[in-house]
C-alpha positions in Angstrom: -14.0 49.8 44.5 -15.3 52.4 46.8 -16.6 55.7 45.7 -17.2 58.7 48.0 -18.7 62.1 47.3 -16.2 64.9 48.0 -18.6 67.7 47.3 -21.6 68.0 44.9 -20.6 67.0 41.4 -17.2 65.7 42.5 -16.3 62.1 43.7 -13.3 60.0 44.4 -13.1 56.3 43.6 -10.6 54.1 45.5 -9.3 51.1 43.6 -8.0 48.4 45.9 -4.5 47.0 45.2 -5.8 43.6 44.0 -7.9 45.4 41.3 -4.9 47.6 40.4 -2.9 44.4 39.9 -5.6 43.1 37.6 -5.5 46.4 35.6 -1.7 46.1 35.3 -2.0 42.5 34.0 -4.7 43.5 31.5 -2.6 46.5 30.3 0.5 44.4 29.9 -1.5 41.7 28.0 -3.0 44.3 25.7 0.3 45.7 24.7 2.6 42.7 24.8 0.3 39.9 23.9 0.8 36.5 25.4 4.3 37.5 26.7 4.5 36.2 30.3 4.7 38.6 33.2 4.5 37.9 36.9 2.5 40.5 38.8 2.5 40.4 42.6 0.9 42.7 45.1 2.3 43.2 48.6 0.9 44.9 51.7 3.2 45.9 54.5 3.3 48.3 57.4 3.6 51.7 55.9 2.1 51.0 52.5 1.7 48.6 49.6 3.2 47.9 46.2 2.9 45.9 43.1 6.0 44.1 41.6 6.2 43.1 38.0 8.8 40.5 36.9 9.7 39.1 33.4 12.5 37.6 31.4 13.8 39.1 28.2 10.8 40.7 26.4 10.3 44.5 26.3 12.7 46.9 28.0 12.1 48.1 31.5 11.6 51.7 30.2 8.8 50.5 27.9 7.1 48.7 30.8 7.6 51.5 33.2 6.1 54.0 30.8 3.1 51.8 30.2 2.1 51.0 33.8 3.9 53.7 35.8 0.7 55.8 36.2 -0.9 53.1 38.3 0.8 54.4 41.4 -1.1 56.0 44.3 1.9 57.8 45.9 5.2 59.4 45.2 8.4 59.4 47.2 10.6 62.5 47.6 14.1 61.4 48.5 15.2 65.0 49.3 12.6 65.3 52.2 12.4 61.5 52.8 8.6 61.7 52.5 5.8 59.9 50.8 2.9 61.9 49.3 -0.4 60.4 48.1 -2.1 61.6 45.0 -5.0 60.9 42.7 -3.8 59.0 39.6 -6.4 60.3 37.3 -9.1 62.9 37.2 -11.9 62.7 34.6 -14.8 65.0 33.8 -18.0 63.2 32.7 -20.4 64.3 30.0 -22.6 65.6 32.8 -19.8 67.8 34.1 -19.2 65.7 37.2 -15.5 65.4 38.3 -14.3 62.0 39.2 -10.9 61.4 40.8 -9.4 57.9 40.8 -7.0 56.9 43.6 -5.1 53.6 43.3 -4.6 51.5 46.5 -1.0 50.7 45.9 1.7 53.2 46.6 4.3 52.1 44.1 5.0 49.8 41.2 8.4 48.1 41.0 9.6 46.4 37.8 12.4 43.9 37.4 13.6 42.4 34.1 15.9 39.4 33.9 17.9 38.5 30.8 18.3 34.8 29.8 21.7 33.7 28.7 23.0 37.0 30.0 26.7 36.1 29.9 26.6 35.0 26.3 24.7 38.1 25.2 27.1 40.3 27.2 30.1 38.7 25.6 28.5 39.3 22.1 27.9 42.9 23.0 31.4 43.4 24.2 32.8 41.8 21.1 30.7 44.2 19.0 32.1 47.2 20.9 35.7 46.0 20.5 35.1 45.4 16.7 33.5 48.8 16.1 35.3 51.2 18.4 38.8 52.5 19.1 39.3 51.5 22.7 42.2 52.3 25.1 43.5 49.7 27.5 43.7 50.9 31.1 45.6 48.1 32.7 44.0 44.9 31.5 40.6 46.6 30.9 39.4 48.2 27.7 37.8 51.7 27.9 35.8 53.5 25.3 35.8 57.3 26.0 35.6 57.5 29.7 33.5 54.3 30.2 34.5 50.7 30.7 33.6 48.5 27.8 32.2 45.9 30.3 29.8 48.5 31.6 28.8 49.6 28.1 28.2 46.0 27.0 25.9 45.3 30.0 24.0 48.5 29.1 23.6 47.3 25.5 22.1 44.0 26.7 19.5 45.8 28.8 18.5 48.2 26.0 17.7 45.3 23.7 14.0 44.8 23.2 13.4 41.1 22.6 9.8 41.6 21.4 10.7 44.1 18.7 13.9 42.2 17.9 16.5 44.9 18.6 19.7 44.3 16.6 23.2 44.6 18.2 23.7 47.8 16.1 20.6 49.4 17.5 21.5 48.3 21.0 25.0 49.9 20.4 23.4 53.1 19.2 21.1 53.2 22.3 23.4 51.8 24.9 26.8 53.3 23.9 26.1 56.3 21.7 22.9 57.3 23.7 20.8 57.8 20.6 17.1 57.8 21.4 15.6 57.1 18.0 
């Protein structure tokens, strides 16, 4: 880590990407125990990023919410531009202001589901058993969405650490309930 003084009583600490990757690993371990994650850092022309991979386990939204603040940049698709920012700003007991800037630009997360086809078939069967669907050609539709799309969404909303049931996945993935 490298700390520089911006002005009297104010400093900025730069955390290198390898140290950020260690922080990400530590944070994931604290919150998800011994559940296995793969954390990889990459440097390339134009920036750097950290990629996190895992199978089953917590949902992508839970992981993103937990580690998303470890980014040192944002991307604005409207202007096609990247902007750098300090991730955290702290004020010490002595009144000194300390900015922290992480060396990676972005964090990408990718979750895989084991036995996806079987879980998807189970979710599709649940929808067909609990909903009035209309057939459009050979394909069932619930509301204005294809059952095949809804069942995939159900599978990805299942949290395999907390043990989400099919009913809860249905409520989250099909009915869009948040609780």
